[in-house]
C-alpha positions in Angstrom: 103.3 89.7 55.8 103.2 93.5 56.6 99.9 95.2 57.7 100.4 99.1 58.1 98.6 102.5 57.7 98.7 103.1 53.8 99.9 106.3 52.8 99.7 107.5 49.2 103.5 106.9 48.6 103.0 103.3 49.8 100.2 102.8 47.4 102.0 104.0 44.5 105.2 102.3 45.3 103.6 98.9 45.2 101.6 99.8 42.2 105.1 100.8 40.7 106.5 97.5 41.7 103.4 95.8 39.8 104.5 97.6 36.7 107.8 96.1 36.4 106.7 92.6 37.2 109.1 89.8 36.2 106.1 87.5 35.0 104.9 90.2 32.9 101.5 90.0 33.9 99.5 91.5 36.9 95.8 90.6 38.3 93.8 93.3 39.7 90.6 92.8 41.8 89.5 96.4 41.2 87.5 98.6 43.6 88.0 102.2 42.3 90.1 104.2 39.7 93.9 104.4 40.4 93.7 108.3 40.6 91.4 107.9 43.8 94.5 106.6 45.4 97.0 109.1 44.3 97.4 111.8 41.9 96.4 111.6 38.1 100.1 112.5 37.3 101.3 109.7 39.1 98.5 107.2 37.6 99.4 108.2 34.3 103.1 107.6 34.9 102.3 104.0 36.1 100.2 103.6 32.9 103.3 104.7 30.9 105.4 102.1 32.7 103.1 99.2 32.2 103.1 100.0 28.6 106.9 100.4 28.2 107.3 97.2 30.0 104.6 95.4 28.1 103.0 94.2 31.5 99.6 92.5 30.6 96.9 93.6 33.1 93.6 91.7 33.9 91.4 93.5 35.7 88.0 92.3 37.5 85.5 94.7 38.7 81.9 94.9 40.4 81.2 98.1 38.4 78.9 97.0 35.1 80.1 100.1 33.6 83.6 101.6 33.5 83.9 105.2 32.8 86.8 106.6 30.7 89.7 106.6 33.4 92.8 107.6 31.2 93.9 109.5 28.1 96.5 106.8 27.3 94.4 104.8 24.6 97.7 102.8 23.7 97.6 101.6 27.3 94.0 100.4 27.3 94.4 98.7 24.1 97.6 97.1 24.2 98.1 95.7 27.8 94.6 95.8 29.4 91.6 93.4 29.6 88.4 93.7 31.5 85.9 91.5 33.4 82.7 92.5 35.2 81.7 90.0 37.9 78.3 90.6 40.0 78.9 91.0 43.9 76.9 87.9 44.5 79.8 85.7 42.7 82.7 87.7 44.1 82.2 91.0 46.2 85.4 93.3 46.0 85.6 95.0 49.4 89.4 96.0 49.0 91.7 96.4 46.0 93.7 93.4 45.6 96.9 93.2 43.4 98.5 90.1 42.6 101.8 89.9 40.5 105.1 87.7 40.7 105.1 86.3 44.5 103.1 89.3 45.7 99.6 89.8 47.0 98.9 93.4 48.1 95.5 94.2 49.8 94.9 97.8 50.4 92.3 100.8 50.6 93.2 104.3 51.4 93.8 103.6 55.0 95.6 100.3 55.1 97.8 98.3 53.0 98.5 94.4 53.6 101.4 93.0 51.7 102.2 89.1 51.4 105.1 87.8 49.7 104.6 83.9 49.4 105.2 82.0 46.1 102.4 79.2 46.8 100.0 81.7 48.2 100.4 83.9 45.1 99.8 80.8 42.8 96.7 79.9 44.8 95.5 83.6 44.4 96.3 83.6 40.6 94.1 80.5 40.1 91.3 82.0 42.3 91.3 85.0 40.0 91.3 83.1 36.9 88.4 81.0 38.2 86.2 84.3 38.9 87.5 85.6 35.3 86.1 82.9 33.6 82.7 83.7 35.3 82.6 87.2 34.5 81.6 89.1 31.3 82.5 92.1 29.3 81.8 95.4 31.1 79.9 98.2 29.3 82.7 100.6 28.6 82.5 104.6 28.5 85.3 104.6 26.0 86.4 103.2 22.9 88.3 100.1 23.1 90.3 99.0 20.2 92.3 95.7 20.7 95.0 94.8 18.1 92.8 92.4 16.6 89.1 92.1 17.1 85.7 90.7 15.5 82.5 92.6 14.7 79.3 90.7 15.7 78.6 87.7 13.5 76.4 87.5 10.5 74.1 84.8 9.5 73.3 83.8 5.9 71.4 81.1 4.3 72.2 79.6 1.1 70.2 77.2 -0.7 69.3 75.9 2.9 72.9 76.0 4.1 73.6 78.3 7.2 76.9 80.3 7.0 78.0 82.0 10.1 80.4 85.0 9.1 82.8 86.6 11.6 84.1 89.8 10.1 87.6 90.7 11.3 88.3 94.1 12.0 90.8 94.3 9.2 87.8 93.3 6.8 86.4 96.9 6.9 89.2 98.0 4.6 88.8 95.2 1.6 84.9 95.0 1.9 84.1 98.7 2.6 82.3 98.8 -0.8 80.0 95.9 0.1 76.5 95.7 1.5 75.1 92.9 3.8 73.4 91.3 0.5 76.3 91.8 -1.7 78.5 89.8 0.7 75.9 87.1 0.8 76.3 87.0 -2.9 79.9 86.9 -3.0 80.0 84.0 -0.4 77.2 82.3 -2.4 79.4 82.3 -5.7 82.5 80.9 -4.0 80.4 78.1 -2.7 78.6 77.4 -6.1 81.9 77.4 -7.7 83.1 74.8 -5.5 79.7 73.0 -4.8 81.0 69.3 -4.9 83.2 70.3 -2.0 80.5 71.9 0.0 77.8 69.4 -1.0 78.2 67.6 2.4 78.3 70.6 4.5 76.1 70.8 7.6 77.0 74.2 8.4 79.7 76.8 7.7 81.6 79.3 9.7 83.5 82.0 7.7 86.0 84.6 8.5 86.6 87.6 6.2 89.4 89.7 6.6 91.9 91.9 4.5 95.3 91.1 3.0 96.9 94.6 1.6 93.3 95.7 0.5 92.5 92.3 -1.1 89.2 90.5 0.1 90.3 87.4 1.9 87.8 84.9 3.6 88.6 81.5 5.3 85.7 79.1 5.0 85.4 76.3 7.5 83.2 73.6 6.4 81.5 71.3 9.2 79.6 68.0 8.4 78.4 65.1 10.5 81.1 62.9 11.9 80.0 59.1 11.3 83.1 57.9 13.1 83.1 59.1 16.4 80.2 61.5 17.1 81.5 62.2 20.7 84.4 64.5 19.4 81.8 66.7 17.2 81.5 67.2 13.7 84.3 67.0 10.9 85.8 70.2 9.8 87.9 71.2 6.7 88.9 74.9 5.7 89.9 76.7 2.4 91.1 80.2 2.0 89.9 82.4 -0.8 91.4 85.5 -2.2 89.2 87.8 -4.3 87.0 84.8 -4.6 89.4 82.3 -5.7 90.9 79.5 -4.0 94.2 80.4 -2.6 96.9 77.6 -1.9 99.8 79.7 -1.0 98.7 80.9 2.3 98.8 78.9 5.5 96.3 79.3 8.6 98.0 80.9 11.5 95.4 83.0 13.4 94.9 82.3 17.3 92.0 84.7 17.3 90.0 82.4 14.7 90.9 79.3 16.7 89.4 81.2 19.9 86.1 81.9 17.9 86.1 78.4 16.7 86.6 77.1 20.2 83.8 79.4 21.5 81.5 78.3 18.7 81.9 74.4 19.5 81.4 74.9 23.2 78.3 76.8 22.6 77.4 73.9 20.1 78.0 71.4 22.9 76.1 73.3 25.4 73.0 73.7 23.1 70.3 71.0 23.2 70.8 70.0 19.8 72.3 71.5 16.4 69.0 73.3 15.4 69.1 75.1 18.6 72.7 76.0 18.3 72.3 77.2 14.8 69.2 79.2 15.6 70.4 80.8 18.9 72.7 83.8 19.8 76.4 83.5 18.9 78.9 82.8 21.3 80.2 85.5 23.5 83.7 86.1 22.7 86.4 87.4 25.1 86.4 91.2 25.2 90.1 91.4 23.9 89.1 90.0 20.5 85.7 91.7 19.9 84.1 95.1 19.5 80.5 94.3 19.9 79.7 96.5 16.9 77.7 95.4 13.6 79.9 95.4 10.7 77.3 96.8 8.4 76.1 99.6 11.2 
């Protein structure tokens, strides 16, 4: 453990070390912008290093709206994720940097470095517990993760509610569609396969693009009469240009995250009706863009 007066070079060196973290991840309780601690040139050099080494950065802040802090959009979109946590949950009085076996606590005047494996593990656990209580901050810059979803859409077809999540890629293949045209497109698919969807209680669908073709994964949910504690039964079919596609497998971690968020919300709701009539789940910032698909 080392407590000392902090120089600009000291703060830069510990930050540089984190950009070469062996575990390829860094956790930051952020108090202010990096350029407040040392020059903007050094700050941008560090960001390039994080990007070059593919070090994933999770950042928690008490600031509800984050201003633009870098011109390096690739750094922001490829390695950074953010959470806003109110001060009544966790007040950040000093910047805290956690990586590998190191915890660095600092401000402009002082720097405390602790190197201890067990304590580092403990601090990472604390960080993730606080992370899970956070929410997406407002961003004063454009944030485009590699994969993201637009806000969900709700359709009602013959009394059946269909929740649609448009993938960012869907803009390419569904660009000529209106909201009503998308409804009719999905309705035609369901009517062509009406025996299969006849027992559906609700549907969650994902629209996306494959080399410009219109793709849609339709997850059917219906009552589980075997073990209701595990939730509804589900099945899924993939359609390409409106026709059943049996030569593509399902391999989307983002889809599974969304389905998990939907199921968590369903279980937290009073009943199925309140779940379906309520607001959609909040997705992790790294897979959502908060925009309207037809906006």
